RODO-2510 file (C-alpha; in nm, 4 decimals, decimal comma):
residues 541
     n   res          X          Y          Z
     1     m     3,7122     1,7594     2,6704
     2     c     3,3495     1,7475     2,6648
     3     a     3,0889     1,9299     2,8772
     4     i     2,7134     1,8579     2,8963
     5     r     2,4445     2,0481     3,1042
     6     c     2,1303     1,8918     3,1972
     7     s     1,8365     1,9915     3,4202
     8     f     1,6735     1,7753     3,6530
     9     d     1,4193     1,8259     3,9408
    10     f     1,6928     1,8350     4,2037
    11     g     1,8866     2,1192     3,9998
    12     n     2,1313     2,1409     3,6987
    13     v     2,3946     1,8890     3,6538
    14     l     2,7161     1,9613     3,4729
    15     f     2,8723     1,6436     3,3243
    16     i     3,2410     1,6829     3,2035
    17     y     3,4416     1,4241     3,0352
    18     c     3,8211     1,4607     3,0429
    19     y     4,1088     1,2935     2,8868
    20     m     4,4238     1,4124     3,0602
    21     p     4,7911     1,3613     2,9365
    22     y     5,0145     1,1188     3,1050
    23     e     5,3043     1,2774     3,3087
    24     t     5,6316     1,2349     3,1105
    25     n     5,7916     1,5795     3,1015
    26     e     5,7565     1,9444     3,1664
    27     f     5,5313     1,9907     2,8685
    28     s     5,2825     1,7246     2,9675
    29     r     5,2695     1,8593     3,3250
    30     a     5,1923     2,2106     3,1859
    31     e     4,9260     2,0497     2,9545
    32     f     4,7566     1,8707     3,2634
    33     c     4,7446     2,1954     3,4568
    34     s     4,6108     2,3759     3,1402
    35     q     4,3307     2,1073     3,1142
    36     l     4,2396     2,1718     3,4792
    37     d     4,2229     2,5479     3,4200
    38     a     3,9943     2,4857     3,1347
    39     v     3,7638     2,2829     3,3549
    40     k     3,7852     2,5460     3,6330
    41     f     3,6621     2,8038     3,3767
    42     i     3,3677     2,5812     3,2788
    43     l     3,2755     2,5360     3,6346
    44     g     3,2887     2,9174     3,7102
    45     s     3,0432     2,9653     3,4190
    46     n     2,8002     2,7172     3,5759
    47     s     2,8524     2,7964     3,9353
    48     r     2,5081     2,6811     4,0476
    49     c     2,5305     2,3282     3,9011
    50     h     2,6046     2,0031     4,0594
    51     v     2,9227     1,8723     3,9076
    52     i     3,0215     1,5250     3,7690
    53     i     3,3723     1,4959     3,6094
    54     g     3,4721     1,1643     3,4706
    55     g     3,7429     1,0134     3,2518
    56     d     4,0966     0,9099     3,2128
    57     f     4,3003     1,1332     3,4465
    58     n     4,6074     0,9370     3,4042
    59     v     4,6680     0,9836     3,7677
    60     d     4,6866     0,7159     4,0410
    61     l     4,5795     0,8892     4,3683
    62     s     4,7944     0,6173     4,5683
    63     r     5,1095     0,7532     4,4000
    64     d     5,3107     1,0659     4,4830
    65     c     5,3625     1,2555     4,1642
    66     v     5,3318     1,6249     4,0362
    67     n     5,0047     1,5552     3,8471
    68     t     4,8486     1,3864     4,1512
    69     a     4,9245     1,6807     4,3704
    70     a     4,7863     1,9221     4,1006
    71     l     4,4541     1,7351     4,0829
    72     m     4,4186     1,7055     4,4536
    73     e     4,4853     2,0838     4,4841
    74     f     4,2293     2,1503     4,2212
    75     c     3,9743     1,9484     4,3968
    76     s     4,0299     2,1103     4,7205
    77     q     3,9975     2,4736     4,5870
    78     l     3,6580     2,3838     4,4264
    79     k     3,5324     2,1591     4,6919
    80     l     3,5193     1,8554     4,4602
    81     y     3,5784     1,4926     4,5703
    82     p     3,7184     1,1939     4,3926
    83     a     3,4781     0,9085     4,4115
    84     v     3,7742     0,6802     4,5001
    85     k     3,7769     0,8477     4,8278
    86     h     3,4130     0,7474     4,9145
    87     s     3,3535     0,4818     5,1905
    88     r     3,1116     0,2958     4,9446
    89     c     3,3914     0,2794     4,6733
    90     s     3,5229    -0,0552     4,5733
    91     f     3,7739     0,0560     4,2872
    92     d     4,0550    -0,1837     4,2674
    93     y     4,2143    -0,1116     3,9175
    94     s     4,0822     0,0486     3,6039
    95     y     4,3878     0,0123     3,3843
    96     h     4,5946    -0,3015     3,2986
    97     f     4,8914    -0,3727     3,0818
    98     s     4,8302    -0,7137     2,9360
    99     m     4,6860    -0,8227     3,2799
   100     k     5,0300    -0,7920     3,4305
   101     r     5,0487    -0,4275     3,5564
   102     f     4,7545    -0,2537     3,7140
   103     s     4,6780     0,0940     3,8105
   104     l     4,3724     0,3040     3,8857
   105     v     4,3985     0,6087     3,6493
   106     d     4,0302     0,6616     3,5654
   107     h     3,8212     0,8603     3,8100
   108     f     3,4785     1,0136     3,8872
   109     v     3,5103     1,3688     4,0636
   110     v     3,1835     1,4974     4,2013
   111     s     3,0597     1,8097     4,3752
   112     e     3,0374     1,8206     4,7672
   113     q     2,6565     1,7737     4,7881
   114     l     2,6672     1,4776     4,5598
   115     f     2,9503     1,3149     4,7393
   116     c     2,8059     1,3387     5,0813
   117     e     2,4383     1,2784     5,0212
   118     s     2,3860     1,0921     4,6825
   119     v     2,6852     0,8480     4,6138
   120     t     2,5518     0,4935     4,7013
   121     e     2,8144     0,2801     4,5180
   122     a     3,1369     0,3284     4,3083
   123     c     3,2799     0,0129     4,1344
   124     v     3,4702    -0,1050     3,8417
   125     y     3,3192    -0,3574     3,5900
   126     h     3,5620    -0,6348     3,4861
   127     e     3,4023    -0,8112     3,1869
   128     v     3,5793    -1,0668     2,9578
   129     d     3,4024    -0,8837     2,6493
   130     n     3,5787    -0,5688     2,7004
   131     t     3,8671    -0,5597     2,4507
   132     s     4,0288    -0,2289     2,5801
   133     d     4,2877    -0,1946     2,8456
   134     h     4,0695     0,0352     3,0405
   135     e     3,7974    -0,1167     3,2669
   136     p     3,4772     0,0783     3,2999
   137     i     3,4040     0,2587     3,6251
   138     c     3,0726     0,3252     3,7581
   139     v     2,9297     0,5682     4,0198
   140     k     2,5608     0,5286     4,1516
   141     l     2,3799     0,8251     4,2814
   142     n     2,0624     0,8388     4,4828
   143     v     1,8705     1,1541     4,3913
   144     d     1,5174     1,2595     4,3707
   145     a     1,4472     1,3120     4,0079
   146     q     1,1674     1,2474     3,7558
   147     q     1,1825     0,9183     3,5987
   148     y     1,1731     0,9033     3,2170
   149     s     1,1222     0,5524     3,0749
   150     t     1,2036     0,4919     2,6943
   151     e     1,0586     0,1665     2,5583
   152     p     1,3034    -0,0194     2,3356
   153     r     1,2105    -0,0240     1,9660
   154     s     1,0016    -0,3323     1,8947
   155     y     1,1121    -0,5330     1,5944
   156     v     0,8471    -0,6710     1,3625
   157     s     0,9557    -0,9813     1,1477
   158     k     0,8509    -0,9310     0,7866
   159     v     0,8194    -1,1630     0,4916
   160     a     1,1524    -1,1974     0,3257
   161     w     1,0825    -1,2482    -0,0516
   162     y     1,4586    -1,2491    -0,1268
   163     k     1,4871    -1,5651     0,0807
   164     a     1,2082    -1,7551    -0,0718
   165     k     1,2729    -2,0711    -0,2525
   166     q     1,0873    -2,2272    -0,5215
   167     h     0,9013    -2,4496    -0,2835
   168     n     0,7886    -2,1390    -0,0980
   169     l     0,6450    -1,9748    -0,4114
   170     d     0,4764    -2,2982    -0,5155
   171     a     0,2941    -2,3080    -0,1802
   172     y     0,2057    -1,9406    -0,1997
   173     s     0,0101    -1,9296    -0,5213
   174     p    -0,2539    -2,2134    -0,4270
   175     l    -0,3040    -2,0935    -0,0821
   176     i    -0,3852    -1,7441    -0,1681
   177     q    -0,6269    -1,8871    -0,4463
   178     d    -0,7953    -2,0783    -0,1649
   179     k    -0,8220    -1,7617     0,0540
   180     l    -0,9477    -1,5544    -0,2279
   181     a    -1,2185    -1,8307    -0,3056
   182     k    -1,3552    -1,7622     0,0454
   183     l    -1,3915    -1,3783     0,0125
   184     d    -1,7268    -1,2298     0,0086
   185     v    -1,7600    -1,0431    -0,3093
   186     p    -2,0004    -0,7268    -0,2796
   187     y    -2,1953    -0,8074    -0,5762
   188     s    -2,4540    -0,5208    -0,5055
   189     a    -2,1708    -0,2772    -0,5345
   190     v    -1,9629    -0,4202    -0,8212
   191     l    -2,2954    -0,4753    -1,0383
   192     c    -2,4167    -0,1192    -0,9816
   193     r    -2,3953     0,0818    -1,2976
   194     n    -2,5222     0,4141    -1,1547
   195     l    -2,2531     0,6625    -1,1796
   196     n    -2,4631     0,8845    -0,9531
   197     c    -2,5069     0,6246    -0,7013
   198     k    -2,5598     0,7684    -0,3522
   199     d    -2,5924     0,4399    -0,1561
   200     d    -2,3168     0,4540     0,1270
   201     s    -2,3398     0,0785     0,1815
   202     h    -2,1784     0,0277    -0,1768
   203     c    -1,8819     0,2345    -0,0760
   204     c    -1,8403     0,0772     0,2652
   205     s    -1,8607    -0,2669     0,1214
   206     l    -1,5924    -0,1919    -0,1467
   207     m    -1,3678    -0,0790     0,1270
   208     e    -1,4149    -0,3905     0,3239
   209     y    -1,3475    -0,5677    -0,0021
   210     t    -1,0158    -0,3970    -0,0537
   211     a    -0,8962    -0,4808     0,3036
   212     a    -1,0078    -0,8397     0,2575
   213     i    -0,7963    -0,8777    -0,0614
   214     s    -0,4854    -0,7297     0,1124
   215     s    -0,5465    -0,9514     0,4192
   216     a    -0,5643    -1,2562     0,2004
   217     c    -0,2281    -1,1696     0,0409
   218     l    -0,0471    -1,1017     0,3652
   219     s    -0,1905    -1,4081     0,5401
   220     a    -0,0848    -1,6419     0,2445
   221     g     0,2564    -1,4898     0,2533
   222     k     0,3070    -1,5237     0,6311
   223     q     0,2118    -1,8893     0,6170
   224     t     0,4301    -1,9881     0,3164
   225     l     0,7326    -1,7649     0,2919
   226     p     1,0439    -1,7099     0,5104
   227     h     1,0761    -1,4017     0,7386
   228     t     1,3340    -1,1737     0,8330
   229     s     1,5496    -1,2452     1,1308
   230     i     1,5981    -1,0323     1,4372
   231     r     1,8816    -0,8078     1,3733
   232     s     2,1492    -0,8395     1,6244
   233     c     2,2249    -0,5254     1,8350
   234     n     2,5507    -0,6430     1,9781
   235     g     2,7594    -0,5557     1,6635
   236     r     2,8740    -0,9174     1,5949
   237     i     3,0602    -0,9766     1,2853
   238     p     3,0662    -1,2452     1,0190
   239     g     3,2539    -1,5670     1,1351
   240     w     3,1618    -1,5031     1,4904
   241     k     3,0139    -1,8348     1,5780
   242     e     3,2702    -2,0318     1,4010
   243     d     3,5968    -1,8468     1,5047
   244     v     3,5126    -1,6317     1,7976
   245     e     3,2334    -1,7842     2,0038
   246     p     3,4317    -2,0947     2,1143
   247     v     3,7304    -1,8779     2,2194
   248     r     3,4831    -1,6461     2,4149
   249     h     3,3231    -1,9251     2,6002
   250     r     3,6678    -2,0445     2,7218
   251     s     3,7755    -1,7047     2,8237
   252     l     3,4342    -1,6430     2,9958
   253     f     3,4865    -1,9694     3,1954
   254     w     3,8371    -1,8892     3,3220
   255     h     3,7350    -1,5204     3,3935
   256     n     3,4607    -1,6461     3,6274
   257     i     3,6894    -1,8756     3,8034
   258     w     3,9353    -1,5801     3,8463
   259     i     3,6563    -1,3679     4,0070
   260     e     3,5488    -1,6494     4,2366
   261     c     3,9083    -1,6785     4,3620
   262     g     3,9232    -1,3200     4,4572
   263     k     4,0882    -1,1792     4,1365
   264     p     4,4430    -1,2724     4,1967
   265     r     4,7070    -1,0825     3,9985
   266     t     4,9575    -1,3599     4,0072
   267     g     4,9620    -1,7249     4,0085
   268     l     4,8188    -2,0318     3,7761
   269     i     4,4626    -1,8986     3,7657
   270     a     4,5678    -1,5514     3,6870
   271     d     4,7971    -1,6660     3,4011
   272     i     4,5235    -1,8901     3,2497
   273     m     4,2739    -1,6130     3,2664
   274     r     4,5190    -1,3782     3,0765
   275     k     4,6036    -1,6271     2,7992
   276     t     4,2368    -1,7215     2,7338
   277     r     4,1531    -1,3443     2,7320
   278     t     4,4271    -1,2458     2,5056
   279     a     4,3246    -1,5237     2,2605
   280     y     3,9590    -1,4119     2,2753
   281     h     4,0450    -1,0495     2,2085
   282     y     4,2843    -1,1643     1,9200
   283     a     4,0159    -1,3685     1,7643
   284     i     3,7855    -1,0508     1,7554
   285     r     4,0509    -0,8362     1,5811
   286     m     4,1324    -1,1183     1,3297
   287     a     3,7678    -1,1528     1,2574
   288     k     3,7025    -0,7772     1,2051
   289     r     4,0079    -0,7809     0,9521
   290     a     3,8404    -1,0696     0,7599
   291     e     3,4929    -0,9207     0,7819
   292     h     3,4897    -0,7795     0,4335
   293     d     3,6645    -1,0830     0,2939
   294     k     3,3925    -1,3259     0,4250
   295     a     3,1193    -1,1025     0,3023
   296     n     3,2605    -1,0845    -0,0415
   297     q     3,3183    -1,4751    -0,0186
   298     r     2,9486    -1,5326     0,0680
   299     f     2,8583    -1,2958    -0,2067
   300     a     3,0612    -1,4978    -0,4698
   301     e     2,9186    -1,8257    -0,3462
   302     t     2,5743    -1,6981    -0,3910
   303     i     2,6467    -1,5926    -0,7592
   304     l     2,8189    -1,9296    -0,8406
   305     e     2,5255    -2,1140    -0,7049
   306     n     2,2933    -1,9128    -0,9263
   307     r     2,0653    -1,8125    -0,6232
   308     s     1,9368    -1,4945    -0,7818
   309     r     1,7153    -1,3891    -0,4763
   310     d     1,9977    -1,4473    -0,2291
   311     v     2,2302    -1,2286    -0,4475
   312     w     2,0005    -0,9213    -0,3762
   313     g     1,9895    -1,0227    -0,0178
   314     e     2,3660    -0,9977     0,0103
   315     v     2,3703    -0,6747    -0,1635
   316     k     2,1302    -0,5419     0,0873
   317     r     2,3386    -0,6717     0,3679
   318     i     2,6395    -0,4849     0,2243
   319     r     2,4686    -0,1669     0,1623
   320     r     2,3256    -0,1752     0,5034
   321     a     2,6442    -0,2136     0,6835
   322     g     2,7386     0,1476     0,7026
   323     t     2,3939     0,2946     0,7651
   324     c     2,2370     0,4163     1,0769
   325     c     1,9574     0,6086     1,2126
   326     s     1,9789     0,9251     1,4124
   327     s     1,7813     0,9365     1,7516
   328     n     1,8157     1,3167     1,7508
   329     v     1,6594     1,5296     1,4746
   330     d     1,6200     1,9234     1,5127
   331     g     1,6711     1,8615     1,8957
   332     l     1,3931     1,5989     1,9076
   333     t     1,4661     1,2758     2,0651
   334     g     1,1247     1,0713     2,0725
   335     p     1,0430     0,8670     1,7636
   336     d     0,6931     1,0174     1,7808
   337     d     0,8182     1,3576     1,8102
   338     i     1,0626     1,3238     1,5236
   339     a     0,7931     1,1693     1,3139
   340     n     0,5553     1,4570     1,3743
   341     s     0,8227     1,6991     1,2939
   342     f     0,8767     1,5411     0,9565
   343     a     0,5020     1,5286     0,9039
   344     a     0,4614     1,8930     0,9452
   345     k     0,7644     1,9728     0,7420
   346     y     0,6283     1,7735     0,4464
   347     q     0,2806     1,8914     0,4839
   348     d     0,4055     2,2553     0,4471
   349     l     0,6144     2,1427     0,1446
   350     y     0,3366     1,9729    -0,0303
   351     t     0,0745     2,2260     0,0096
   352     s     0,3030     2,5273    -0,0517
   353     v     0,1704     2,5602    -0,4228
   354     p    -0,0913     2,8046    -0,4321
   355     y    -0,4419     2,7378    -0,6158
   356     v    -0,7796     2,9006    -0,6437
   357     m    -1,0640     2,7192    -0,5000
   358     s    -1,2914     2,8671    -0,7830
   359     d    -1,0687     2,7301    -1,0499
   360     v    -1,0640     2,3866    -0,8935
   361     a    -1,4545     2,3902    -0,8485
   362     k    -1,4859     2,4865    -1,2273
   363     i    -1,2584     2,1959    -1,3380
   364     r    -1,4594     1,9495    -1,1130
   365     d    -1,7947     2,0890    -1,2787
   366     e    -1,6586     2,0420    -1,6195
   367     i    -1,5575     1,6822    -1,5326
   368     e    -1,8981     1,6037    -1,3891
   369     h    -2,0851     1,7557    -1,6792
   370     s    -1,8687     1,5626    -1,9467
   371     i    -2,0001     1,2217    -1,7803
   372     t    -2,2784     1,0966    -1,9800
   373     g    -2,3290     0,7432    -1,8347
   374     f    -2,1871     0,4018    -1,7954
   375     d    -1,9629     0,2745    -2,0761
   376     n    -1,6651     0,0621    -2,1400
   377     n    -1,4239     0,3336    -1,9842
   378     c    -1,5580     0,2357    -1,6438
   379     v    -1,4791    -0,1288    -1,6787
   380     i    -1,1389    -0,2611    -1,5916
   381     d    -1,0431    -0,5814    -1,7710
   382     v    -0,8862    -0,8700    -1,6108
   383     c    -0,6118    -0,8617    -1,9064
   384     e    -0,5222    -0,5090    -1,8221
   385     v    -0,4676    -0,5942    -1,4528
   386     l    -0,2419    -0,8843    -1,5654
   387     q    -0,0166    -0,6579    -1,7923
   388     a     0,0118    -0,4123    -1,5246
   389     v     0,1157    -0,6812    -1,2757
   390     r     0,3881    -0,7950    -1,5231
   391     r     0,5243    -0,4347    -1,5342
   392     l     0,5700    -0,4195    -1,1587
   393     k     0,9158    -0,4258    -1,0381
   394     p     0,9949    -0,6784    -0,7614
   395     g     1,0627    -0,5799    -0,4152
   396     k     0,8700    -0,2621    -0,4039
   397     s     0,6767    -0,1789    -0,0863
   398     d     0,3690     0,0305    -0,0224
   399     g     0,5024     0,1258     0,3378
   400     y     0,1696     0,1209     0,4958
   401     v    -0,0343    -0,1982     0,4726
   402     g     0,2801    -0,4013     0,4256
   403     l     0,2048    -0,5140     0,0654
   404     t     0,4850    -0,5532    -0,1773
   405     s     0,4865    -0,5970    -0,5548
   406     d     0,5943    -0,9651    -0,4998
   407     y     0,2556    -1,0528    -0,3548
   408     f     0,1109    -0,9836    -0,6917
   409     l     0,3973    -1,0996    -0,9144
   410     h     0,3887    -1,4672    -0,7594
   411     a     0,0146    -1,4963    -0,7023
   412     c    -0,2531    -1,6708    -0,9086
   413     n    -0,4584    -1,5111    -1,1791
   414     e    -0,7640    -1,5115    -0,9566
   415     l    -0,6099    -1,2091    -0,7621
   416     c    -0,6213    -1,0113    -1,0944
   417     v    -0,9809    -1,1128    -1,1381
   418     h    -1,0614    -0,9749    -0,7724
   419     v    -0,8536    -0,6394    -0,8436
   420     a    -1,0407    -0,5867    -1,1772
   421     i    -1,3728    -0,6249    -0,9995
   422     l    -1,2475    -0,3897    -0,7332
   423     f    -1,1334    -0,1258    -0,9646
   424     t    -1,4537    -0,1314    -1,1699
   425     g    -1,6684    -0,0877    -0,8578
   426     l    -1,4433     0,2072    -0,7308
   427     l    -1,4728     0,3801    -1,0706
   428     v    -1,8361     0,3706    -1,0844
   429     h    -1,8814     0,4967    -0,7254
   430     s    -1,5911     0,7403    -0,7357
   431     c    -1,4683     0,6416    -0,3783
   432     i    -1,1178     0,5694    -0,2639
   433     p    -1,0508     0,3330     0,0229
   434     e    -0,7949     0,4122     0,2802
   435     d    -0,5487     0,1613     0,1373
   436     l    -0,5362     0,3447    -0,1962
   437     s    -0,5374     0,7090    -0,0460
   438     i    -0,2470     0,6805     0,1910
   439     s     0,1146     0,7390     0,0968
   440     t     0,4068     0,6803     0,3402
   441     v     0,6850     0,9446     0,3108
   442     i     1,0175     0,8226     0,4251
   443     p     1,2920     1,0593     0,5135
   444     i     1,6202     0,9640     0,3304
   445     p     1,9498     1,1367     0,3971
   446     k     2,0725     1,3441     0,1031
   447     g     2,4291     1,2081     0,1423
   448     k     2,6431     0,9619     0,3187
   449     h     2,8220     1,2296     0,5204
   450     a     2,5111     1,4663     0,5727
   451     n     2,4411     1,5830     0,9296
   452     m     2,1496     1,3548     1,0191
   453     t     2,0478     1,5438     1,3172
   454     n     1,9275     1,8422     1,0741
   455     s     1,5826     1,7630     0,8964
   456     s     1,7006     1,9801     0,6176
   457     n     1,9345     1,7186     0,5128
   458     y     1,6700     1,4815     0,4304
   459     r     1,4655     1,4274     0,1282
   460     g     1,1222     1,2645     0,1250
   461     i     1,0341     0,9386    -0,0627
   462     a     0,6571     0,8625    -0,1063
   463     l     0,5737     0,4926    -0,1035
   464     s     0,2205     0,4659    -0,2546
   465     s    -0,0241     0,1839    -0,2373
   466     m     0,0193    -0,1273    -0,4653
   467     y    -0,3273    -0,0638    -0,5916
   468     n    -0,2413     0,2774    -0,6774
   469     k     0,0438     0,1622    -0,8843
   470     l    -0,1528    -0,0982    -1,0780
   471     f    -0,4190     0,1580    -1,1436
   472     d    -0,1573     0,4057    -1,2747
   473     l    -0,0092     0,1502    -1,5057
   474     i    -0,3594     0,0739    -1,6412
   475     l    -0,4401     0,4313    -1,7165
   476     l    -0,0944     0,4849    -1,8835
   477     s    -0,1393     0,1828    -2,0845
   478     r    -0,5088     0,2509    -2,1832
   479     y    -0,4752     0,6237    -2,2613
   480     y    -0,1056     0,6432    -2,3722
   481     d    -0,2039     0,8141    -2,7046
   482     q    -0,3754     1,0840    -2,5072
   483     l    -0,1183     1,1523    -2,2341
   484     c     0,1180     1,3655    -2,4422
   485     s     0,3970     1,5707    -2,2979
   486     c     0,6697     1,8014    -2,4441
   487     d     0,9367     1,6561    -2,6336
   488     l     1,1895     1,8266    -2,4021
   489     q     1,0570     1,6231    -2,0863
   490     f     1,2931     1,3661    -1,9957
   491     g     1,1851     1,2691    -1,6425
   492     f     0,8849     1,0323    -1,5548
   493     k     0,8736     0,9301    -1,9248
   494     s     0,8873     0,5965    -2,1152
   495     k     1,2268     0,5181    -2,2489
   496     r     1,3651     0,8596    -2,1308
   497     s     1,5903     0,9461    -1,8519
   498     t     1,7085     1,2722    -1,6860
   499     d     2,0677     1,1462    -1,7693
   500     m     1,9698     1,1905    -2,1327
   501     c     1,9016     1,5526    -2,0721
   502     t     2,2465     1,5937    -1,9029
   503     m     2,4169     1,4253    -2,1993
   504     v     2,2411     1,6714    -2,4408
   505     l     2,3746     1,9750    -2,2262
   506     k     2,7198     1,8264    -2,2185
   507     e     2,7349     1,7301    -2,5804
   508     s     2,5955     2,0838    -2,6857
   509     i     2,8530     2,2611    -2,4704
   510     a     3,1441     2,0451    -2,5958
   511     y     3,0458     2,1044    -2,9638
   512     y     3,0759     2,4770    -2,9448
   513     v     3,3883     2,4855    -2,6976
   514     n     3,5759     2,2359    -2,9347
   515     n     3,4952     2,4627    -3,2448
   516     g     3,6257     2,7649    -3,0504
   517     s     3,2976     2,9342    -2,9528
   518     s     3,1933     3,0504    -2,6138
   519     v     2,8763     2,9078    -2,4378
   520     c     2,6283     3,0688    -2,1971
   521     f     2,3575     2,8579    -2,0530
   522     t     2,0570     2,9580    -1,8138
   523     f     1,8945     2,7173    -1,5511
   524     w     1,5499     2,8149    -1,4580
   525     m     1,4931     2,7528    -1,0746
   526     p     1,1726     2,7721    -0,8727
   527     q     1,1208     3,1497    -0,7570
   528     r     1,4426     3,2722    -0,8893
   529     l     1,6634     3,2648    -1,1953
   530     l     2,0041     3,1325    -1,1596
   531     i     2,2558     3,2405    -1,4456
   532     a     2,5621     3,0537    -1,4950
   533     w     2,7965     3,1870    -1,7571
   534     s     3,1303     3,1602    -1,9008
   535     i     3,2823     3,3958    -2,1729
   536     v     2,9676     3,3978    -2,3561
   537     s     2,8120     3,4890    -2,6780
   538     l     2,5836     3,2004    -2,7737
   539     f     2,2866     3,0961    -2,5704
   540     v     2,2001     2,7125    -2,5428
   541     f     1,8528     2,6342    -2,3871
***
């Protein structure tokens, strides 16, 4: 049983869904009455609400049985009315056994005011795509309530690099070269060597130059590369077109003829309708059983044909099969409200580290005084950009503009020339365009079985600009000998991994335990000290 209470302009409405037991013995009849008593208790706690009760009651009101009498007595006591009793009701049957035996066991029960003033229609939907033996029932109410419209989520087709063939890549490189040749390079800004330049037009032209380079990449990709297809929302499965679609069309054809003939329950038309419908539903079941086999077969064919980019496309499809997005987080339902909630959450998190403004100003002053004038440190060489591009991993996105690392990996060398000119101009003028300063934080569930309606079960992943990644790689390569860290630092370090740190810990513990010694180890956690111990005499840090 499920109960939901909602508030509308005309008053509160209590929705209750019930699944009642079938009348077979004394125990089932007692269970039926017990369920009615539970509903009565809920109604007593919400006495001022309009009531709508729906579900499978397992009771056909046209038949004389104990449960039918119990339900009607329950409705009489609480002044509730089954929708089937309404003059505008057109229920015929809601349950069938292989389209041979029919009954009306699913009902809507509404309060007196709704029954008398609001019910405009009550009907059953007989659809061929319904694979259940229960048919959906509907009650339409005419009430004065505020209308809330929700716009469907728009789908934006994106460039699919994993679908790109060699001829797509061969067409992309010369096209972007042609577009880059038409760019207006801000020579007055990029040739300026004054580190204290105060000309605002220089910064503005550099920002426009950044946007023009990004636009050239995106435009060339859009014209030469394949795009992602619109994802189906009807839950269709592999093999649908080949195995299921023909059977569905045949079933739908005879289903429509059956409806036009007045929905006969016996005769030739009814028999053909049953057979085609049974064949259609059987095809769906078989296709669902073979879903994983078809996906694995497609994956194997991709590997055998050596289509490397298609391999990763199939991997993405397999991983995406079990993922879904929650439309309710912390009680918020609108996409804008949810996004603003996460934005506020991460803003508090990333600004929670205290700092002293005077110390920051002192550091800034020291940096400014250390700058003596223009030198080679302010110049970004094309070779440095080329090396940084080669170190990019494919398929990485910035999450904001829409640029991915593939736009740089498969582009012509002229793109690296423009990026080198841009970086040099930005270093001289100490300005940061919007494309470089914005990172997109994406909430990722902390586990497959995490409660995704709670924002605490998400961790944020920041997608930074592609220009930022290139610039970071250039700095790391140029000043690697000066960017030193502790030997015990394992994360965010070349040729190191946090797995190595875990391995050292496990091996250290295993060494002392295997030699008959006890081990105690301490973990330092932010704002607290967590001590884990086991029969201890030796400390391992």
